[in-house]
N, C-alpha and C positions, 0 to 999 in steps of 0.2 A: 542352559542350566548353570554353567560356570558363572555367567554374568549375574544370574539371579542369586546364587550362593554368595558370590563376592559382595554384591550390593547389600544383601540381607545381613550377613555376618558383620560387615563393617558398620552398618547402621546400629545393630544391637550393641556392639562394643563401644562405639562412640557415645551413644545415649546413656548407657549404664555408667560410664566413667564420669559423665557431666550431669547426671540426673539432678543433684542439688541445685546446680546453676539453672537448669530448666525450670525447676520449681520456683526459684527466686524470680525468674523472668515472668512466669505466669502470675505470680503474686503482685508484681509491680504493675503489670498490665491491668489487673483487676483488683486494685487495692480497696475497692468498696466491699469486697467479700469479708465476712467475719473471720477473724483470726488468720488473715492472709499475710503473715510475716514469718520469716524463719524463726524468730524468737518464740512465737506462739507454737509453732510446730515442735520445737525442741522442748518447750515447757509442758505442753498438753499431750503430745504424742510420743516424743522420744526421738533420738538421733536416727533410728532406722527409718523413720517416716520422712526423712529428707529424700528418700527414694520412693515415696508413695506415688502410685501411678506409673512407676517405671516398668512393672511387669506388663501392663497393658500397652505401654509405649513400645516395648520390645516386640510384643505380639503384632502391633501395628507396623512398626518400622521394618521388620524383616520382609513382609510381602511388599510394602510400599516402595522401599528403596531397592529391593531386589528387582521388582518390576520396572522401576524407574531406570535403573542402569541397563537392564536387558533391552527395554524398549528404545532407550537412547542409542545403544550400540546398533540395534537392528535398523532403526530409523535413519541413522547416518549413512548406512549402506544404500538406502533406496531414495534418498532425496537428491534431486538434480541441482545441487548447489556446490559450486567450486570453492568459494571463499571459506576457509576453515572456521573462522570465528562466527560467521553467520550460520554455517552448518551446525556448529555446536549449540548456538542459541536456539535455532528452530527445533532441532531434535530434542534439546533439553526441555523446551516448552511443551512439546507434544507428550514427552515421556512423563513429565511432572504432573500435568493435568490429568492424564489417563490413569496414572497410578493412584493418585489420591482419591479419584472418583471410585475406585474399586474397593477401598478400605475405609471409607469416610466415617461410618458409625463408630469404628474403633478410635478414630481421632477425636470425635466428640466425647466419647466415654472417657478417654484419657484426660481431657481437660477437666471434666467434672470430678473424676476421682482424685485428681491432684489438688483441686481447690476445696474439696470438702474437708471438714475437721472431725476427727474421731468417728469416722463412718457415719456422719450425720445424715447422709442421703442414701448411700449405697454400701452394701457389705462386700461387694466384689464386682468384677467385670460382668459376669453373667447377670447379677442382680440389676446393674445399671442398664444393660441392654434390654432386660425384661421390663423395667419400669418406664423407660423412655418411649414416647410415641415416635412414629415414623417421622413426623414433622420435626420433633426435637433431635432425632438422630442425624437428620440432614440439615439442621440449622447452620447457615453459613457455608453450605456446600458450594454454591455458585462463586462466592468470594474466594473460597479455598482453591477451587480449580483455576480461577484467574490468577490468584496470588501465588500458589505453589508452582503453577506453570511458569510464571515469570521468574520466581525465585530460582527454580531449577535451570531455567534458560540462562540467566546471568551467572549462576554458580558454575555451570559447565563451561561456558564461554571464558570466564575469568580464569578458572583453574587450568584449563589446557593452554591458555595464553601464557600464564605464569610458568607452567611447566616447560614450555618451549624455551624460556629464557633462563630459568634458574635450576631446573631439575631437582627440586627439593619438595617432596610431597607435603610435608608438614607446613612449611612456609607458604607454599602455593595454596594449600587448602585453607589456611587461616586468613590469608589476604582475600581470597575469593569469598569467604564467609563474611568478612567485614564489609566489602564493597557491595555484595549482594543484599545484605540486610539494610544497608543505607538506602539502596534503590527502592526496595519494596516493603519497608517496614509497616506502613499503615495498613496494608492488606492483612497482615498477621494479627494486628490489634483488632481490626474490625471483625474478622472471622471468629476470634475468641468471644467477642461480645455476643455475636449471633449464635454461637454454640451454646451459650449459657442462658438463652431465653427460656424462661419457665423453670430454671434450675433452683433459684433462690430469690426471695423477695428483694434482696439488696441489689440485684442485677438491673441496670437501667433498661427499660423496655424499648425495643426497636422493631419495626415491622419489616425491615429489609436493609439493604446496603445503603441506599440513599438516605433513608431516615436515620440510620445509625450514625453516618458521617455528620449529618446535619445536627443531631443532638449532641454529639461529642464536641463539635466546634462551638455550639451555642453555650454549653456548660463549661468547657475547659479551654476554649479558644483553639486556634489551629494547632498549637503545640500539644494539645490533648491527643492528636493522632499519633504522636511520637512518645506517648507515656510508656515508660519502661524500656526505652531504646538503649540506655546505658547497660541495663541488666541483660538485654538481648545481646549486646556486644560481648559481655563477659561470658555468655553461654555459647554463642554461635561461633566465635573464633576458635576456641579449643575443640568444639564439637566437629566443625567442618574440617579442621586440620587433622584430627584423629580419624575421621571417617574417610577422607581421601587417602591418608597414609595407609589405613587398614585395607581400603579398596585396592590400592596399588600393590600392597603386599600380598593379598589374596590372589590377585591376577598373576603376580610373579611366581607364586607357589604352584598355581595350576599350570603355568607355562613350563616350569621345570619338570613337573610330573609327566608331561607329554614327551 
């Protein structure tokens, strides 16, 4: 329970602090969407809407990252692996893939609520979940399990490696976010495109992972798989740094209370 609470609260705190950067990243990844710029959000909706979708993101992030950290810690105890880096990588992969599978409809709803303009599609999270079909809710789920499993595996491995050498949660978290994003970025772009199938006429149609990759490369060349990478760096470095700092702080507080 302590692991779930520490993971959940650290996820909510880090996502809320960096929500405008997350919105910017989503917009850069999906620039074909109408009014998908920070300028249009400020002009049409107002500064508060730089946090649009953040409520859903927090509802999603608490169980996802709470479960991720709890499963990670428990899995580490039961895997017969002696090498620390490999142990963190394998446990992180299992934890990440399992956690995102449990909350996936919230992940899809968050993407759609963030990219709509002036409530053009949904009025709330409950309205989005009611209007989406099961197929739409789980669009990109396979890519997300593969991608987030890999993301969490690299993040855990890098973070604990950096912590062993520098003992600074913020720097270790920021560096792990930078390196992890570089390793797995195309998986994040692809899952977003698949999450948006049927959402808006502007979204390029794709029947699955392979078809999505093929069409992105045909239209935008190979570099299209890295569209929005700079925006992702701007978001993920502070988010990961703050999350791991908050996670470590929560664990320290729980340890002192014992």
